[in-house]
C-alpha positions in Angstrom: 98.6 132.8 56.2 99.1 132.5 52.4 101.5 135.0 50.7 101.7 134.8 46.9 104.8 135.8 45.0 103.7 136.5 41.3 105.8 134.9 38.6 106.6 138.2 37.1 108.3 139.4 40.4 110.6 136.4 40.7 114.4 136.9 40.3 115.8 136.5 36.8 118.9 135.2 35.1 119.4 134.6 31.4 122.3 133.7 29.2 122.7 131.9 25.9 121.6 128.5 27.3 119.8 129.1 30.6 116.6 131.0 31.3 116.0 131.0 35.0 113.6 132.4 37.5 114.4 132.4 41.2 111.7 132.1 43.9 114.3 132.8 46.6 117.8 134.4 46.8 120.2 132.7 44.4 123.4 133.6 42.6 123.5 137.4 42.2 119.7 137.8 42.9 119.2 139.3 46.4 115.9 140.3 48.0 115.8 140.8 51.8 112.3 139.3 51.8 113.2 136.2 49.8 115.5 134.1 52.1 113.6 130.9 51.8 110.9 129.2 53.9 112.0 127.1 56.9 114.5 124.6 55.6 113.6 125.3 52.0 116.3 127.6 50.7 116.2 127.4 46.9 113.4 127.0 44.3 114.7 127.7 40.8 112.5 127.5 37.7 115.0 126.6 34.9 114.7 126.3 31.1 117.8 124.6 29.7 118.6 124.8 26.0 119.1 121.5 24.0 122.6 120.1 24.1 123.7 122.3 27.0 123.6 122.2 30.8 125.5 122.6 34.1 129.1 121.4 33.9 130.6 119.5 36.9 130.5 121.5 40.1 130.6 120.7 43.8 128.0 120.7 46.6 128.0 119.9 50.3 125.4 119.5 53.1 122.2 120.0 51.0 119.3 117.9 49.8 118.8 118.8 46.1 115.5 117.7 44.4 115.0 118.1 40.7 111.4 117.9 39.3 111.4 117.7 35.5 108.4 119.5 34.0 109.2 119.1 30.3 111.9 117.2 28.5 114.5 115.3 30.4 117.7 115.9 32.4 120.8 113.6 32.4 122.8 113.4 35.7 126.4 112.4 36.2 128.4 112.6 39.4 131.7 111.8 41.1 130.2 108.6 42.6 129.8 107.1 39.2 126.0 107.6 39.1 124.5 108.4 35.7 120.8 108.5 34.8 118.1 110.3 32.8 115.0 111.7 34.5 112.0 112.5 32.3 109.1 114.9 32.7 106.9 114.2 35.6 109.6 112.3 37.5 112.1 113.4 40.1 115.7 112.9 41.2 117.2 113.5 44.6 120.9 114.2 45.3 122.2 114.0 48.9 125.2 116.3 48.8 126.3 115.2 52.3 130.0 115.3 52.9 130.6 116.4 49.3 129.8 115.5 45.7 130.6 116.8 42.2 127.8 116.6 39.6 126.8 117.7 36.2 123.3 118.1 34.8 122.8 118.1 31.0 119.9 118.5 28.6 120.8 115.9 25.9 117.4 116.2 24.3 116.5 118.0 21.0 114.0 120.3 22.8 114.4 122.6 25.8 114.2 121.0 29.3 112.1 122.8 31.9 112.5 121.9 35.6 112.2 123.0 39.2 115.4 122.6 41.2 114.7 122.6 45.0 117.3 122.8 47.8 116.4 121.8 51.4 118.7 121.9 54.4 119.4 118.4 55.7 118.4 117.6 59.3 121.7 115.8 59.8 125.1 116.8 58.6 127.9 114.5 57.6 125.8 111.9 55.7 127.3 109.9 52.8 126.6 111.6 49.5 124.2 109.8 47.1 121.8 110.1 44.2 118.6 108.5 43.1 115.8 108.9 40.5 112.5 107.2 40.2 109.7 106.9 37.7 106.3 107.4 39.4 103.1 106.0 38.2 100.9 108.8 36.9 98.1 108.8 39.3 94.7 110.1 38.3 93.9 113.8 38.6 93.0 114.9 42.1 95.8 113.3 44.0 99.0 114.7 45.4 101.8 112.0 45.4 104.9 112.2 47.6 107.9 112.1 45.3 110.5 112.6 48.0 109.9 112.3 51.7 112.0 112.4 54.8 109.3 113.0 57.4 108.7 110.6 60.3 105.4 109.5 58.6 107.1 108.6 55.3 106.0 105.2 54.1 108.9 104.3 51.9 107.1 104.8 48.6 109.0 108.0 47.8 112.6 108.8 47.3 114.2 109.3 50.8 115.3 112.7 52.1 117.8 113.5 54.9 115.4 116.3 56.0 112.0 116.6 57.8 110.4 117.6 54.5 108.5 116.2 51.6 107.9 117.1 47.9 104.5 116.4 46.5 103.2 116.7 42.9 99.9 116.1 41.2 97.3 117.3 38.7 93.8 118.8 39.0 91.1 119.2 36.4 89.3 122.5 36.3 86.8 122.6 39.2 88.5 119.7 41.0 89.6 120.1 44.6 92.3 118.3 46.7 92.8 118.6 50.4 96.2 118.2 51.9 97.2 118.2 55.6 100.0 120.6 56.5 99.8 121.4 60.2 100.1 124.8 62.0 103.7 124.0 63.0 104.9 123.4 59.4 105.2 125.6 56.3 104.5 124.9 52.7 105.6 126.3 49.4 103.3 125.7 46.4 103.8 126.3 42.7 101.3 125.6 40.0 103.7 124.6 37.1 100.7 124.9 34.8 97.2 126.2 35.1 95.6 128.2 38.0 94.3 127.4 41.4 92.9 128.8 44.7 94.6 127.8 47.9 92.2 128.2 50.9 90.5 130.9 48.7 93.7 132.7 47.6 94.2 132.8 43.8 97.4 131.7 42.1 98.4 131.6 38.5 100.9 129.5 36.5 104.4 129.5 38.1 103.5 131.8 41.0 104.8 130.8 44.4 102.8 130.7 47.6 104.3 130.6 51.1 101.9 128.9 53.5 102.1 129.0 57.2 99.7 128.5 60.1 97.3 126.4 58.0 96.2 123.0 59.3 94.8 121.9 56.0 95.1 123.1 52.4 92.1 123.1 50.1 93.4 123.5 46.6 90.8 124.0 43.8 91.8 124.3 40.1 90.3 127.2 38.3 91.9 125.8 35.1 93.6 122.4 34.5 96.7 122.5 36.7 99.8 120.7 37.7 101.1 121.3 41.2 104.3 120.9 43.1 104.3 121.4 46.9 107.1 121.3 49.5 106.1 120.6 53.1 108.9 121.5 55.6 109.5 122.4 59.2 109.0 126.1 59.7 
């Protein structure tokens, strides 16, 4: 089953520095039908104005993945970590037993990113953070950016969850096939372009909840960039 949530029906929040859309319940946005997908609880589509960002604040017991679509984000935390993650790359923060962090756009242009929260499979782990530049694979490939599944090969940033985050690009008319499995669920967002997923049409920044599908056949109807979360249902 594939259920598409159009971009224009996502939750909304806007102030003088943040323009956000919420795929699932977050902050003051509440929709009884949007509680998350399996262990995936949050998918925020954020635009952060230059020279602004999220001041220090705490988290516990959550895997927080940030995929930067445009610009860059600079991370600082209570463990002394600091780093800059650019468009196309990813950072993972293990909130674990507790961490305080800040995320700032120190660039001269807006930063656009997806922030994804996944419940950890094990509580009480040590907090941590990591970022990685990924080689830009040719179109038609989905690359694991963060992976905590049993089949993870170590090439992606680790997760303390039975889940994975993939990203890739497709040229118009190009198709990629991705195994999912009937016992797992997926959530797919084309950050640019348009695609069909097993014949179901999606447009830019729509979200699709995918369940009961052994394999995904994703075909671009326009040049597209994709982000997919694979998680236990």
